[in-house]
C-alpha positions in Angstrom: 24.3 14.9 -26.6 27.7 13.9 -25.2 27.6 16.2 -22.2 24.1 14.8 -21.4 25.4 11.2 -21.6 28.3 12.0 -19.3 25.9 13.6 -16.8 23.6 10.6 -17.1 26.5 8.2 -16.4 27.5 10.3 -13.4 24.0 10.3 -11.9 23.6 6.5 -12.4 26.8 6.0 -10.4 25.9 8.5 -7.8 22.2 7.6 -7.5 22.2 7.2 -3.6 24.0 10.5 -3.0 21.9 12.4 -5.5 18.5 11.2 -4.1 19.6 11.8 -0.5 20.8 15.3 -1.5 17.4 16.1 -3.1 15.5 14.7 0.0 17.6 17.0 2.2 17.0 20.0 -0.1 13.3 19.3 -0.2 13.1 19.1 3.6 14.8 22.5 4.1 13.4 24.2 0.9 10.0 22.4 0.4 8.9 25.1 -2.1 11.4 23.7 -4.7 9.4 20.4 -4.9 5.8 21.2 -4.1 5.0 20.9 -7.8 5.6 17.1 -7.6 2.2 15.8 -6.4 -0.9 14.2 -7.8 -1.0 13.9 -11.6 2.5 15.3 -11.9 3.9 12.7 -9.6 2.1 10.0 -11.5 3.5 11.3 -14.8 7.0 11.4 -13.4 6.8 7.7 -12.4 5.4 7.0 -15.9 8.5 8.5 -17.4 10.7 6.3 -15.1 8.9 3.2 -16.2 9.0 4.3 -19.9 12.8 4.4 -19.6 12.7 0.8 -18.3 10.6 -0.3 -21.3 12.9 1.4 -23.7 15.7 -1.0 -22.6 13.6 -4.1 -23.3 14.0 -6.1 -26.5 12.6 -9.3 -27.9 15.7 -11.0 -26.7 14.8 -10.2 -23.1 11.4 -12.0 -23.5 13.1 -15.0 -25.2 15.4 -15.2 -22.1 12.3 -15.3 -19.9 10.9 -18.2 -22.1 14.2 -20.1 -21.9 14.5 -19.8 -18.1 11.0 -20.4 -16.8 12.1 -22.2 -13.5 14.6 -19.5 -12.5 12.0 -16.7 -13.2 9.3 -18.6 -11.4 11.5 -19.0 -8.3 12.4 -15.3 -8.5 8.8 -14.1 -8.9 7.6 -16.4 -6.0 10.4 -15.0 -3.8 9.6 -11.4 -4.8 5.9 -11.6 -3.9 6.2 -13.9 -0.9 9.2 -12.7 1.0 8.8 -8.9 1.0 5.0 -8.7 1.6 5.2 -11.2 4.5 8.3 -9.6 5.9 6.5 -6.2 5.9 3.4 -7.7 7.5 5.5 -9.4 10.2 7.6 -6.3 11.0 4.5 -4.1 11.4 3.2 -6.6 14.1 6.5 -7.2 15.9 7.3 -3.5 16.1 3.7 -2.5 16.7 3.9 0.2 14.0 1.4 3.0 13.7 -1.3 2.5 11.1 0.2 4.9 8.5 3.7 3.5 8.7 2.4 0.0 8.6 0.4 0.7 5.5 3.4 2.3 3.8 5.8 -0.6 4.7 3.3 -3.3 3.5 2.7 -1.3 0.3 6.5 -1.2 -0.4 6.6 -4.9 0.2 3.8 -5.6 -2.2 5.3 -3.7 -5.1 7.5 -5.2 -7.8 11.3 -5.1 -8.0 13.0 -1.7 -8.4 14.3 -0.5 -11.7 17.8 0.3 -10.3 18.2 -3.3 -9.1 19.4 -4.1 -12.6 22.2 -1.6 -12.3 23.2 -3.0 -8.9 23.3 -6.5 -10.3 25.6 -5.4 -13.0 27.9 -3.6 -10.5 28.3 -6.7 -8.4 28.9 -9.1 -11.3 25.5 -10.7 -10.9 23.4 -12.3 -13.6 22.0 -9.2 -15.4 19.8 -11.1 -17.8 18.2 -12.8 -14.7 17.9 -9.4 -13.0 16.1 -7.9 -16.0 13.9 -11.0 -16.3 12.8 -10.8 -12.6 12.2 -7.1 -12.8 10.1 -7.5 -16.0 8.0 -10.4 -14.7 7.3 -8.8 -11.3 6.4 -5.6 -13.0 4.0 -7.4 -15.4 2.4 -9.2 -12.4 2.2 -6.1 -10.3 -1.3 -4.9 -11.5 -2.8 -8.1 -10.1 -0.4 -9.1 -7.2 0.0 -5.6 -5.6 -3.7 -4.9 -5.1 -4.5 -8.5 -4.0 -1.6 -8.6 -1.5 -2.5 -5.2 -0.1 -6.2 -6.3 0.3 -5.2 -9.4 2.3 -2.3 -7.9 4.3 -3.5 -4.4 5.0 -7.2 -4.7 4.6 -7.7 -4.6 8.4 -5.7 -1.4 8.7 -7.2 0.7 5.9 -9.8 0.4 3.2 -8.1 -1.0 0.1 -9.6 -0.2 -3.3 -8.2 -3.2 -5.1 -9.8 -2.3 -8.5 -8.7 1.3 -8.3 -5.2 0.2 -7.4 -5.2 -2.3 -10.3 -6.0 0.5 -12.7 -3.3 2.8 -11.1 -0.6 0.1 -11.4 -1.6 -0.7 -14.9 -1.5 3.0 -15.9 1.9 3.8 -14.4 3.7 0.6 -15.0 2.4 -1.7 -17.8 1.4 1.1 -20.2 4.7 3.1 -20.2 6.8 -0.1 -20.2 4.8 -1.3 -23.2 5.2 2.0 -25.0 8.9 1.9 -24.3 9.3 -1.6 -25.6 7.4 -0.6 -28.8 9.7 2.4 -29.3 12.7 0.2 -28.8 11.4 -2.4 -31.3 10.6 0.3 -33.9 13.7 2.5 -33.5 16.2 0.4 -31.6 18.5 -0.1 -34.5 18.9 3.5 -35.4 22.1 5.2 -34.2 20.3 8.2 -32.9 18.1 6.1 -30.7 21.1 4.3 -29.2 22.7 7.7 -28.3 19.5 8.9 -26.8 19.2 5.8 -24.7 22.5 6.6 -23.0 20.8 9.6 -21.4 17.8 7.6 -20.1 19.5 6.3 -16.8 20.0 9.9 -15.7 16.4 10.8 -16.6 15.2 7.9 -14.4 17.4 8.9 -11.5 16.2 12.5 -11.7 12.6 11.3 -11.9 13.0 9.1 -8.8 14.7 12.0 -6.9 11.7 14.3 -7.8 9.2 11.8 -6.4 11.2 11.6 -3.2 11.5 15.4 -3.1 7.8 15.9 -3.6 6.9 13.6 -0.7 9.5 15.1 1.5 8.3 18.6 0.7 4.7 17.6 1.5 5.3 15.5 4.6 8.8 16.2 5.8 7.6 17.9 9.0 5.9 14.6 10.0 9.2 12.8 9.6 10.5 14.4 12.8 7.7 12.7 14.8 8.2 9.2 13.6 11.3 9.3 11.4 13.4 7.0 13.6 10.7 4.4 13.7 10.1 4.6 9.9 13.8 4.2 9.2 14.2 1.2 11.6 11.2 -0.5 9.9 12.5 0.3 6.4 16.1 -0.9 7.3 14.8 -4.2 8.8 12.5 -4.8 5.9 15.2 -4.1 3.3 18.1 -5.9 5.0 16.1 -9.1 5.8 14.8 -9.0 2.2 18.4 -9.2 0.9 19.2 -12.0 3.4 16.2 -14.1 2.6 16.5 -13.5 -1.1 20.0 -14.8 -0.9 18.8 -17.8 1.1 16.2 -18.5 -1.6 19.1 -18.6 -4.1 21.0 -21.0 -1.8 18.0 -23.3 -1.4 17.5 -23.3 -5.2 21.2 -24.2 -5.8 21.7 -21.0 -7.8 25.2 -20.0 -9.0 27.0 -17.2 -7.1 25.9 -14.6 -9.7 22.3 -15.7 -9.5 22.3 -15.7 -5.7 23.6 -12.1 -5.7 20.9 -11.2 -8.3 18.0 -12.7 -6.4 19.2 -11.1 -3.2 19.2 -7.6 -4.8 16.0 -8.2 -6.7 14.1 -9.3 -3.7 15.4 -6.6 -1.3 15.2 -3.6 -3.7 11.5 -2.7 -4.3 9.9 -0.2 -6.7 9.4 2.2 -3.8 8.7 5.0 -6.3 5.6 3.1 -7.3 4.7 2.6 -3.7 5.1 6.4 -3.0 2.7 7.3 -5.9 0.1 4.6 -4.8 0.3 5.8 -1.2 -0.5 9.4 -2.2 -3.3 8.3 -4.6 -5.0 5.7 -2.5 -4.2 6.4 1.1 -4.2 10.2 1.4 -5.5 9.9 5.0 -2.3 8.1 6.0 0.5 10.6 5.1 3.0 8.4 7.0 2.5 5.7 4.3 3.9 8.0 1.6 6.7 9.0 4.0 7.7 5.4 4.6 7.6 4.8 0.9 9.8 7.8 0.2 12.3 6.7 2.9 12.4 3.3 1.2 13.2 5.1 -2.1 16.2 6.7 -0.6 17.4 3.8 1.5 17.0 1.1 -1.1 19.2 3.1 -3.5 21.9 3.5 -0.8 21.8 -0.1 0.5 21.7 -1.6 -3.0 25.0 0.3 -3.8 26.5 -0.8 -0.4 25.5 -4.4 -1.0 27.0 -4.4 -4.5 30.2 -3.0 -2.9 30.3 -5.7 -0.3 29.9 -8.4 -2.9 32.8 -6.9 -4.9 34.9 -6.6 -1.7 34.3 -10.3 -1.0 35.5 -11.1 -4.5 38.7 -9.2 -4.0 39.4 -10.9 -0.7 38.7 -14.3 -2.2 41.0 -13.6 -5.2 43.8 -12.3 -3.0 43.5 -15.4 -0.8 44.1 -17.6 -3.8 47.2 -15.7 -4.9 
């Protein structure tokens, strides 16, 4: 078990580099990841969400109950800023239909699982981070389809009921199962040791989803890759900035401002990728935009955490 735990810790720290390497490998050797599609892709995302559920305890839900205002502000920022940003960017840049659908879909998804790790790395409020991710995930079966219907309904047919079922299947169910497992076995030493391997499992799962989409649609990236990256970069960067602004307006502490910035800017693009492949197969660029978001959000989240830590060091050296 120890070697697996060491490997898991390494992958958690090197998430951006690992996912990028897998995407590059899948582009040049697509046969290595063609197995990640359809039901398999959905199952992989289910495993990722299961690992999130396995970290949740009754204490986390008590924290939600004790901080309703903070969580309400965070959830409102999550489901207002990123969807409306995506919608605005698609119109300002005049994005093609497939790319626009993909970007809006990423914006309408809940916060990313790895955002909790980034909040920890930059000395944010980790309890608040877990709370925001949990609440946005619980709201996703309703909010994601509704927002897609209103913001992307003119671009593509949106099966809101079907999307509700999909999000329920690949988010709420595995998270609930994980939570029940943690409740039942969390105090056993063996469970705690196994949990140390789960971050690596989640990273490998996310990399496989990105690899599968890259293998299937990588050739199309050469035609609209620059445009996709510009759109994803703007969406993600403005999300961080406006998330931080929401923290300022709410008079949050420095730790909370960092957390809400990361939570708003980092989306569950893995979920968006699976939903794009399931519900918008006629728009392959939608899955590609979601996959690019998977890679870039991991990279940018790590970079932002590093910037926050650098600012801390500069501030502390200035007081010496």
